[in-house]
Every structure is written in C-alpha cells, then in structure tokens.
C-alpha positions as CSV (number, residue, x, y, z in Angstrom):
1,M,114.7,69.7,92.8
2,T,110.4,69.7,93.3
3,E,111.6,68.8,97.1
4,L,113.5,71.4,97.8
5,R,111.0,73.9,96.6
6,I,107.8,72.0,98.7
7,R,109.2,72.0,101.8
8,P,109.5,76.1,102.7
9,R,105.8,76.1,101.0
10,K,104.6,73.4,103.8
11,R,106.2,75.1,106.6
12,R,104.7,78.0,105.7
13,I,101.2,76.9,105.7
14,T,101.8,74.9,108.6
15,F,102.3,78.2,110.4
16,V,99.4,79.4,108.7
17,L,97.0,76.6,109.9
18,I,98.9,76.8,113.9
19,T,97.9,80.3,113.5
20,A,94.2,80.0,112.3
21,L,93.5,77.0,114.6
22,I,95.0,79.0,117.9
23,I,92.6,82.1,117.0
24,A,89.5,79.3,116.3
25,L,90.4,78.2,119.5
26,I,90.1,82.1,121.2
27,V,86.9,82.7,119.6
28,A,85.9,79.2,120.8
29,A,86.4,80.2,124.4
30,G,84.1,83.5,123.9
31,G,85.5,85.6,126.9
32,L,89.1,85.4,125.5
33,W,87.9,86.8,122.0
34,F,86.3,89.9,123.9
35,K,89.0,90.4,126.2
36,L,91.2,90.7,123.2
37,Q,89.1,92.9,121.2
38,G,88.3,95.0,124.2
39,N,92.0,95.7,124.9
40,I,92.3,97.7,121.5
41,S,92.6,101.7,121.7
42,T,91.3,103.7,118.3
43,A,91.8,107.1,117.3
44,A,91.3,109.1,114.1
45,I,93.5,108.7,110.9
46,R,92.2,112.0,109.6
47,S,90.7,115.1,110.6
48,T,87.4,114.8,108.5
49,E,86.1,111.5,106.8
50,S,87.0,110.9,103.5
51,P,87.1,107.7,101.2
52,A,89.7,105.1,102.2
53,P,92.8,105.5,99.9
54,D,93.1,103.3,97.2
55,S,94.9,100.0,98.0
56,S,95.3,98.2,94.4
57,H,99.2,99.6,94.4
58,G,99.4,97.8,97.9
59,L,98.9,98.8,101.5
60,N,101.0,101.8,103.4
61,I,100.8,101.8,106.8
62,L,102.2,104.1,109.3
63,L,104.0,102.9,112.6
64,L,104.5,105.2,115.7
65,G,106.9,104.3,118.5
66,S,105.7,107.1,121.0
67,D,108.0,108.2,123.6
68,T,104.8,109.2,125.9
69,R,106.4,109.1,129.6
70,D,102.3,108.7,130.5
71,M,102.6,105.0,131.3
72,D,103.5,102.6,134.8
73,A,107.1,102.0,133.8
74,T,109.4,104.3,135.1
75,G,113.3,105.1,134.2
76,F,112.8,106.9,130.9
77,G,113.4,110.7,132.1
78,K,110.6,113.6,132.0
79,A,108.6,114.8,129.0
80,S,106.2,116.8,128.0
81,G,103.7,115.4,125.1
82,A,104.5,113.0,122.9
83,R,106.7,112.9,120.0
84,S,107.4,109.7,117.4
85,D,110.5,107.9,119.0
86,S,110.5,106.3,115.9
87,M,108.4,106.3,112.7
88,V,108.2,103.6,109.7
89,L,106.3,103.2,106.5
90,V,105.4,99.9,106.0
91,H,104.5,98.9,102.2
92,I,103.0,95.5,101.7
93,A,103.0,95.4,97.8
94,A,100.0,93.8,95.7
95,G,99.7,90.2,96.0
96,N,101.8,90.3,99.5
97,K,105.2,90.2,97.0
98,R,107.3,91.9,99.6
99,I,107.1,94.3,102.4
100,D,109.1,97.6,102.0
101,A,109.4,99.4,105.6
102,V,111.3,102.7,105.7
103,Q,112.8,104.3,108.8
104,I,111.9,108.1,108.7
105,P,114.6,109.9,110.7
106,R,112.9,111.6,113.8
107,D,115.4,114.7,113.4
108,T,114.0,114.9,109.5
109,L,113.2,118.8,109.2
110,V,109.7,119.4,107.2
111,D,107.1,122.0,106.2
112,M,104.5,120.5,108.1
113,P,100.9,121.3,107.1
114,A,98.1,122.5,109.2
115,C,96.4,119.8,111.3
116,E,93.1,120.1,112.7
117,D,91.8,119.5,116.5
118,T,91.3,115.5,116.7
119,G,91.6,115.8,120.3
120,H,95.1,116.5,120.9
121,G,94.9,120.1,119.9
122,S,95.5,121.4,116.5
123,Y,99.1,122.9,114.8
124,P,99.0,125.7,112.3
125,G,101.1,124.4,110.4
126,G,105.2,125.4,109.9
127,V,109.1,124.0,109.3
128,A,109.4,121.4,112.2
129,M,110.8,118.4,113.1
130,I,108.3,115.8,111.9
131,N,108.7,113.3,115.0
132,S,106.6,116.5,116.9
133,A,103.7,115.7,114.8
134,L,102.2,113.0,117.2
135,N,101.9,115.6,120.0
136,Y,99.0,116.6,117.8
137,G,97.8,113.4,117.5
138,P,98.3,110.5,115.3
139,A,96.3,112.1,112.6
140,C,98.8,115.0,112.3
141,S,102.1,112.5,111.8
142,V,99.8,110.8,109.3
143,T,99.4,114.3,107.3
144,A,103.0,114.9,108.0
145,V,104.4,112.0,106.5
146,E,102.0,112.0,103.4
147,S,102.9,115.3,103.0
148,L,106.5,114.5,103.1
149,T,106.3,111.3,101.0
150,G,103.7,111.7,98.4
151,V,102.8,108.3,99.8
152,Q,99.0,108.1,100.7
153,L,98.8,106.1,103.8
154,N,95.6,103.1,104.8
155,H,96.6,102.7,108.3
156,F,98.6,103.6,111.5
157,V,99.4,101.4,114.2
158,E,100.7,103.4,117.6
159,I,102.8,101.6,120.4
160,N,104.3,103.6,123.7
161,F,107.8,102.4,125.0
162,E,105.7,100.3,127.8
163,G,103.7,98.2,125.0
164,F,106.9,97.6,122.8
165,M,108.9,96.0,125.9
166,S,105.8,94.0,126.9
167,I,105.5,92.3,123.3
168,V,109.0,91.7,123.5
169,D,108.6,90.2,127.1
170,A,105.8,88.3,125.6
171,L,107.7,86.5,122.9
172,G,110.3,85.1,125.1
173,G,112.7,88.0,124.5
174,V,114.5,88.3,120.9
175,K,117.9,87.1,119.6
176,V,120.3,90.2,119.3
177,C,124.0,89.6,117.9
178,L,126.2,92.7,118.9
179,P,130.0,92.9,117.7
180,K,131.0,94.8,120.7
181,A,129.7,95.9,124.1
182,M,127.2,98.4,124.1
183,K,127.1,100.7,127.5
184,D,124.8,103.8,127.6
185,S,123.6,105.2,130.9
186,K,121.4,107.4,129.4
187,A,119.0,104.6,128.0
188,N,119.5,102.5,130.4
189,L,122.2,99.9,128.1
190,D,124.4,98.0,129.6
191,L,124.9,94.7,126.9
192,P,128.1,92.5,126.2
193,A,129.1,91.6,122.8
194,G,128.1,88.5,121.1
195,E,125.1,86.8,120.4
196,Q,122.4,87.0,123.1
197,T,118.9,87.0,123.8
198,V,117.6,90.0,125.1
199,N,114.4,91.1,127.4
200,G,111.8,93.5,126.7
201,T,114.2,96.9,128.5
202,D,117.3,95.8,127.1
203,A,115.6,95.5,123.8
204,L,113.8,99.0,124.2
205,A,117.7,100.4,125.3
206,L,118.8,98.7,121.8
207,A,116.3,100.5,119.7
208,R,117.0,103.9,121.5
209,T,120.2,104.4,122.7
210,R,122.2,107.0,120.6
211,H,125.2,107.3,122.7
212,A,126.8,104.2,122.3
213,V,126.9,104.1,118.5
214,G,128.4,106.6,116.1
215,D,128.5,110.2,116.5
216,G,125.4,110.0,118.8
217,S,122.9,111.0,116.7
218,D,119.4,109.5,115.7
219,I,120.7,108.4,112.7
220,A,123.5,106.5,114.0
221,R,121.1,104.6,116.1
222,L,118.7,103.7,113.1
223,G,120.9,100.7,112.1
224,H,120.8,99.1,115.3
225,Q,116.9,99.5,114.9
226,Q,116.6,97.5,112.1
227,M,118.2,94.8,113.6
228,V,116.0,94.6,116.8
229,M,112.8,94.8,113.9
230,S,114.3,91.9,112.1
231,A,115.0,89.9,115.4
232,I,111.2,90.2,116.5
233,V,110.2,89.3,112.7
234,Q,112.3,86.0,113.1
235,Q,110.9,85.5,116.8
236,A,107.1,86.3,115.9
237,T,106.9,83.6,113.1
238,S,109.0,81.3,114.7
239,K,107.9,77.8,115.9
240,E,108.9,78.8,119.6
241,T,106.2,81.4,119.5
242,L,103.5,79.9,116.7
243,A,103.4,76.0,118.4
244,R,102.7,77.2,122.1
245,P,99.2,78.6,122.6
246,D,100.5,80.0,125.7
247,R,102.8,82.4,124.4
248,L,100.9,83.2,121.4
249,Y,97.8,84.1,123.6
250,S,100.1,86.2,125.7
251,F,101.6,87.9,122.7
252,L,98.2,88.6,121.4
253,D,97.1,90.5,124.7
254,D,100.2,92.4,125.6
255,A,99.9,93.5,121.7
256,T,96.3,94.2,121.5
257,S,96.5,96.3,125.0
258,S,99.7,98.2,123.8
259,L,98.1,99.5,120.2
260,T,96.4,102.5,119.2
261,V,94.9,102.3,115.7
262,D,92.9,104.0,113.1
263,P,89.2,102.6,112.9
264,G,90.1,100.7,110.0
265,L,92.0,98.5,112.1
266,S,89.7,98.7,115.2
267,S,88.7,94.6,115.1
268,L,90.9,91.8,115.7
269,T,89.0,90.7,112.4
270,D,90.8,93.8,110.5
271,L,94.1,93.0,112.6
272,S,94.0,89.1,111.8
273,S,93.8,90.1,108.0
274,L,96.6,92.3,108.3
275,A,99.1,89.8,109.8
276,L,98.6,86.7,107.5
277,R,99.4,89.4,104.6
278,A,102.6,90.4,106.5
279,Q,102.8,86.4,107.2
280,A,102.3,85.7,103.7
281,V,105.5,87.6,102.8
282,P,108.6,85.5,102.6
283,S,111.4,86.8,105.0
284,D,114.4,87.1,102.3
285,K,111.5,89.9,100.8
286,I,110.9,92.0,104.0
287,T,113.6,95.1,103.7
288,F,114.2,97.5,106.2
289,M,115.5,100.9,105.1
290,T,116.5,104.1,106.3
291,M,115.0,107.3,104.3
292,P,118.2,108.4,102.4
293,W,119.0,112.0,104.1
294,E,121.1,115.0,103.8
295,Q,122.4,117.6,106.2
296,A,119.4,120.0,106.4
297,P,121.1,123.4,105.0
298,Q,119.5,125.5,107.9
299,N,120.2,123.2,110.5
300,K,123.6,120.9,110.6
301,N,122.1,118.9,113.6
302,R,118.7,118.1,111.5
303,V,118.3,116.2,107.9
304,V,116.1,116.7,105.0
305,P,115.4,113.9,102.3
306,S,117.9,113.6,99.3
307,A,117.3,113.0,96.2
308,D,117.4,109.1,97.0
309,A,114.6,109.4,99.1
310,E,112.4,110.8,96.0
311,S,113.3,107.9,93.7
312,L,112.4,105.6,96.7
313,F,109.2,106.9,97.7
314,A,108.1,106.9,94.2
315,S,108.8,103.1,94.3
316,L,106.4,102.9,97.0
317,R,104.0,104.8,95.5
318,A,104.0,102.8,92.0
319,D,104.0,99.3,94.0
320,S,107.4,98.8,92.2
321,P,110.7,97.0,94.2
322,V,112.9,99.6,95.4
323,V,116.5,98.5,93.6
324,L,119.1,99.4,96.3
325,A,122.6,99.8,95.7
326,G,124.5,96.8,95.8
327,S,121.4,94.5,95.0
328,A,122.7,94.1,91.3
329,D,125.9,92.5,92.2
330,K,123.7,90.4,94.6
331,K,121.4,89.5,91.9
332,K,124.4,88.5,89.8
333,T,125.8,86.3,92.3
334,E,122.6,84.5,92.8
335,N,122.2,84.1,89.0
336,S,125.6,82.8,88.8
337,K,124.7,80.1,91.4
338,S,121.8,79.0,90.5
339,P,121.1,76.7,88.2
340,Q,120.6,77.9,84.5
341,A,119.4,77.1,81.0
342,P,121.8,78.0,78.3
343,V,120.7,81.5,76.3
344,Q,120.5,82.3,72.9
345,I,120.5,85.6,71.6
346,F,119.4,87.0,68.0
347,N,119.1,90.1,66.5
348,A,115.9,90.6,64.5
349,A,115.8,94.2,64.4
350,Q,118.6,95.1,61.9
351,V,120.5,97.3,64.7
352,A,124.0,96.7,64.1
353,G,125.5,95.1,67.2
354,L,122.1,94.7,69.1
355,A,122.7,91.5,69.9
356,A,126.3,91.8,71.6
357,D,125.1,94.4,73.4
358,F,122.3,92.2,75.1
359,S,124.8,89.3,75.6
360,A,127.3,91.7,77.6
361,K,124.6,92.9,79.6
362,A,123.1,89.5,80.5
363,T,126.5,87.8,81.1
364,K,127.3,90.7,83.0
365,E,124.6,90.0,85.2
366,G,125.2,86.0,85.5
367,F,123.8,84.5,82.8
368,T,125.7,81.8,80.2
369,V,125.0,83.0,76.7
370,S,125.8,80.0,74.4
371,S,125.3,81.9,70.8
372,I,124.9,85.1,69.5
373,G,123.8,85.9,65.8
374,N,121.4,87.7,63.3
375,A,117.8,86.3,62.8
376,A,117.1,84.9,59.3
377,S,115.0,87.3,58.6
378,V,113.5,90.7,60.1
379,K,111.0,90.3,62.8
380,A,108.7,93.4,64.2
381,R,108.3,91.9,67.7
382,T,110.4,90.7,70.6
383,T,110.1,86.8,71.2
384,L,111.6,84.9,74.5
385,L,111.2,81.3,74.3
386,A,111.9,78.9,76.8
387,A,112.2,75.0,77.0
388,D,109.4,72.9,78.8
389,T,111.6,72.7,82.1
390,D,111.5,74.5,85.3
391,Q,114.9,75.5,84.7
392,A,114.6,77.3,81.3
393,Q,111.3,78.8,82.6
394,E,112.8,80.2,85.5
395,T,116.2,81.3,83.5
396,A,113.7,83.3,80.8
397,K,111.8,85.4,83.6
398,A,115.2,86.1,85.4
399,L,116.7,87.4,82.0
400,A,113.5,89.6,81.0
401,K,113.6,91.2,84.4
402,A,117.6,91.6,84.0
403,L,117.7,93.2,80.9
404,N,114.9,95.4,82.1
405,L,112.2,93.7,79.1
406,D,108.6,94.0,79.7
407,I,107.8,90.4,78.2
408,K,107.0,87.1,79.6
409,P,108.8,83.9,78.2
410,T,107.0,81.3,75.7
411,T,107.1,77.2,76.2
412,A,108.7,76.0,73.0
413,T,110.8,73.5,71.5
414,V,114.2,75.4,71.7
415,D,117.3,74.1,73.5
416,G,117.2,76.5,76.8
417,V,116.0,80.1,76.4
418,Q,116.1,82.0,72.8
419,L,116.0,85.8,72.8
420,S,115.1,87.4,69.7
421,L,115.0,91.0,69.5
422,G,112.4,92.6,67.5
423,Q,111.8,96.2,66.0
424,D,110.1,96.5,69.4
425,Y,112.8,96.1,71.5
426,Q,112.8,99.6,72.9
427,E,109.2,99.8,73.4
428,L,109.3,96.7,76.1
429,Q,112.4,98.0,77.4
430,K,111.2,99.7,80.9
431,P,112.7,102.9,82.4
432,E,115.7,101.7,84.7
433,K,115.8,102.9,88.2
434,S,118.8,104.6,89.5
435,P,119.8,102.6,93.0
436,V,119.2,103.6,95.8
437,T,121.6,104.4,98.6
438,T,120.7,103.5,102.0
439,T,121.5,101.7,105.1
440,N,119.3,98.7,104.7
441,R,118.7,95.0,105.7
442,T,116.3,91.8,105.0
443,A,114.1,90.3,107.6
444,D,115.9,87.0,107.1
445,Q,119.3,88.2,107.7
446,S,121.8,86.9,109.9
447,L,121.5,89.1,113.1
448,C,125.3,88.8,113.0
449,G,125.8,89.9,109.5
C-alpha cells in the first residue's frame, strides 16, 4: 500500500523538476528568456488602480477566448471588434487542493455595469450579452463577470483563435474521442468518429462548432469545449511535452506570444508561479463545469443564471468544493470500494435514535458500521477516535466528511473507528449544500468517457 501511494507523488515531483530544469536552462541561455519575456502583452484589469483582491480564499482567473479577426490566419469570417467566444472563470483553491473551471455561456444576458475607457472605448452600461463586454477591453469583461458572479478576480488571460491553434500545434496536437463523425462547414470542421489526434485548426473547430452538435446553440457546444480543455491539460502535463525541451520551448514561445494578461501576470516569473500552482493540483481535482442556466424570460434564444448558478458561485467565493449532482453516488461507490476500517457509532447525547440515524447515513455512504448503541454516560463533546493505522485514519476522515461533521480524528486504542456523538453534535454539522446540476467533467476523465 505504501508503494502505491508513493509512486504518483514521485511522478509529480519528476514533472516539476523537469520543468524547473528546462526553465533554468532558458534562463542560462539569456536571449531565450528575454525573447519569451518580450512576447507577453498586457492590458489593464480595471479602469482605476485598486488594491489586489484578497487571495487567501483561492485565486480567481478569467480566461477569455477572443473572436477578434485581427490576425494573420484566415477562414474565420468577418466581424468587427472583439467578443469573448469562450469565457471561463477558473478558481484555484487555497493550498492548490483543486481547480474549478466554470464556463460562462457567451449568450448569457446580464445587466452590465458601465465600463470606463481603458483604451477600447467606454460603455454606459445596460442589458447585453456578456460576450460583448470584451469589445470594450478585458477590464470590461472582468467587471461584467464580477457583477454576475460576485467573485472578485485576481487576474485575466486573453487568447485569440490564432494563439489557441498555435498552442495546440506546439503540443504536437491533442487527443480527442468523438462518438460519431462531425462535420460543420461554417466552423471548418470535418472529423471522423473515434479516438484521434487533432491539430490546432481542428481543435479550434471542434471547440467552436455549433451546427454539428445538439440544437446548434452556444450551450450545445460547451461539452465539446470541456473535452478539448481536458485534452490540452492531459497533453501539456504529459511526458511527451515535459520531457522534450524543444516541444516545451515551442509551447512556451507560442503561449507567451498568444496571450494578453493583466500587469500582475506580466512577467515570466508570475506566469511560472501560476503554472506551478496549477501543476500541483492532481488532474482528478480539476473540474470543468458549465454555469447552470435557464432560458432568459425576455429572449428564448438567450440564457440567464439559474438558482443552481448562485450556489456554485457561492462555493467559489467561500473557497469550498462545489457539490455536483451525482457526486454523492460516485463518492459512495468509491467508499464502498476503498479498504475501510469498521465503524462504531455511540449515542452520548441522550437523543433517541441518534446512533441509528447516523448509522443509516454512514451505511448509505458506503461505510461498514460494525455496531451502534448508547454510551455508558452522557458526554458534552463529540469525539472521533481512530486506530493508529492508515486504513483507520483515512476511514475516520472520510466518515467525518460524509456525515458533514466538522471534526478531526484522534488516534486512540480502538478497534477501527469510533464515533461518539455528544451533545454538541448539531454545532459540528456544517450546512449541507444542495447538489448543483450542470454539464461537467474532470481533467483526468477518459476522453472517450
């Protein structure tokens, strides 16, 4: 068991060391470092200087995919100005425990605040599609998203079509898996069914297509965007990229050339620090999800946030995990498959049926309850005791989380795990969150899943 826990950690450390070594080589080369630094473009994140938002509850970054046609590549039609073809609110939790990436549909109607001129013109405010904010600069998009979500943004990163394609090509393409062939002449898309590696042009077409999926709406394509984002994460953190200095440098060169960022991310040191934070998060803790939505009352072709959206945004603001519909069943399955210590539950609060109620909840979550009963005497405090074994300690932690109890296990001479519910058990119970229903997937999920 010890060996199984250590090996993944060794792989992660190896990846970090390889990345650090290559960055060190670039620094030593001198000219390459300055070239990468010179690639980076910046723009204001707000119209006026203000203190940086508190990051103790995690880091919030707005990713903007610009549909500007002001570039060398052709074949994307004609459109004036710039809109956010995709908009993703990324929350990196404190301690790098997880990443939640929330797609905000471009067709979301919002009452946008006024935007002062940061070099792209000013906007007086009013009801509009949220993607139109980018026409007045990234700062306007930041203002619109903060108003919509209540989440304060620390940074933004903007990339256009050409940059997206270059990054995918620099990675040597990305692997995707399509359940059926997809064709959309308006998005330059023509791909067969099955597993395949796609280049930058096809990856962009797959992420942008409307007419080859569902009802042809913006919402219908968000699932494919999640698959493409997962594929990029998997490829960018693979040995095929990290163990090849030529490919990694090409990736870094194209990435830095393609980005517009706020001043807080304007140096390679800043970007490297952000990348290392993201790299520290296990891929199964990186979750892509779509903002829960409903049809806009004033326009059936537009959407507005649903009640579930506020629950999701509240979790981001509090730096707490988003409870997704179906995740409880998944957790139960994981608990039932994991090696577990037996659990004893005692009622030390003199509340009739208390031990039986908690036993039923624990059993439903996949734990093995070996015995229940009344404690020998009334206790004011709840205790969670666990034997001095990895199995018992992990079972105790999982039990507290499953039962929504804010308590940590204490090592003791007991058989497995022992939960004694004292008179303070209600104070220890954290408010339960209602599961959020939305399209989602984790970065480690099989692309064919």
